[in-house]
C-alpha positions, 0 to 999 in steps of 0.5 A: 705574494706568498710568503713563509715565516719561520717561528711564526708563533713567536713574538716577532714572527706573529707580529710579522704574520699579522702585518703580511696578512694586512698587506694581503699576502698569503702567509705560511707559518712554520711552527713546532708541534709543541708551539703555543699558537695563542699569538696566531689565534686571530690569523689565517696563516697556513701552518706547517708543522716541523722542526726548524732543522727538518728539511722535508718540512721546510721544503713543504713550507717553501714550495711556491713561496716568493719570500722567506722570513727566518725569525725562528731562534732560541733566545735566552741568556743565563743558564741554557742548553748550548747544544740545543741553542746551536741546533736551532740558531745555527743548524736551523739557519743552515737548513733554511738557507739550503732549502731556500737555495734548492727551491729557488726562493726569490728573497730571504730575510734573516732576522739577526741581531746587533749582537753579531758585532760583539762588544763595541765598548760603547762605540756607535757602529754601523753596518761596516763595523768588523767585529773585534771581540774574539771571544763570545759573551754567551751561547746566544752571542756565539750561535747568532754570530755563527748563523750570520756567517752562514748567511753571509756565505750563502749570499756570496754563493748567490742566494738572495738574502738580506740580514736585519739586525735589530736592537732590543725588540719591545712590545706589549707582548714582549716575552723578555722585558714585557714582564718587567714592564708589567711588574713596574706598572703594577707598582711591584718593581722596587729594585733594579740593576744597572742604571747606566746600562745602554739599551737599544730599542725598536718597537716590534711592529717597526721591526716588522715593517723594516723586514718587509721593506728589506724583502722588497728593497734590500740588496742581497748580502747587505746588513740593515741595522734596525734601532730607533735609538738607545738610552740608559736603563735609568733614562728608560725608567724615568720616561716610564715614571713620567707616563705612569706616576710610579716611582723609578725603582731603586738601583741595587748596588753593583757589588751586591748584584755581582755577588748574587749572580755568583751565588745563584749561578752554581745554584741554578746549575745544580737545581736546573733552574734559571735564576733571575741573575746569573754571571752571564746576565751580570756581564750583559748588565755591567760589562758589555755595551753595543751601540748602533747607527740605523741611518742605512735603513732610513736612507736605503729602505725608507724606514721610519720608526717610532722614536724610543720615547713614543715606543715606550709611551705606546707600550705603557698605554697598552699595558695600562689598558689591560691591567 
C-alpha cells in the first residue's frame, strides 16, 4: 500500500508514519520546508516539500497513492493569527480534498476533532449529534468546523472520505499537555487551574490505529469519535500522583484565574506574546464542556484502545525513564 500523510512531521502525523511503516506500507510525507524533521529521524518516509495549500505539491505527493491521511493542522488556543489558521485548516483541507478527488485517491481519512460538535454543556454525545452552539469559542473551533463542512460536502459529491474525531490526544511527546506532565514529574508544577474541567483522552498510538482501521473499514462520509473516555483534571492529577508519589498541584481560585486571564490577554496582544492564561483559555477551562461516546468506533472498526488510566500510566512511565 502506498499512502500519503500530510503534516507528517507533527505529533500525530509522525506516529502515524511509524505505524504505517511497521505495516510495510510505502509512506509519502508532506512537510513544509521549515518543518522540524526530528520526529522522522528514524523513518524511511519519502518527503515532499510544500505548503498544505500548494496544489502542485499535493498532486506530486498524491500521484499513485492509495490512501491519504490528512493530519496537517494549525492547533492553538489563545492569541493566534486567525487568518493563518484559516489558511491551513480550511483552505489547506479544501486543497487536499480537491487534489484527492482529481487524482482518484481510493480513501481519504481526515483528522477532525470532537470540537466540531461545539459546547455540549456536559451532555455525552455520539456521531449523530447536531451542533446547537451557533457561535464559536475560538478561531480553532471555527476553522475546524468549517473544514469539517468541506469534508462533508466532498463526501456528498462522492469522494471516499471518512472523518476521525479525536478527543484530547496524549503521548510522551505531546507538544500541548506533554510539557505540563514533564513539569509535574519534576515536581515543579505547584499550581493548576480548573480541577472540575472534563478532558477526553486518547493515546496518540490508539488514535493512529483508529485512523488506519478507518481507512480499511470506514464508510465514506461517516464520522468516528475516538476517545478512551474522560475524567476531570483533578482525577487526572490524582492518577498521576498515585503513579509518581508527587503531590497533586494546588488548585488556583477561579476568580483569580479569570482575573489573570483578563490582564494577560491585552498584554499578550500588545507584546505579541502567547500568555499561559488568556480569556480564550479561561473559557475552555471553566465554561466549555464536550463529552463523547466512542461506541461506534469500537463496534464498526473493531477499535480497542488503552483505558484512560493505562494511557496516563504508560506516558508517565516513559517520561520517568528520560528524566
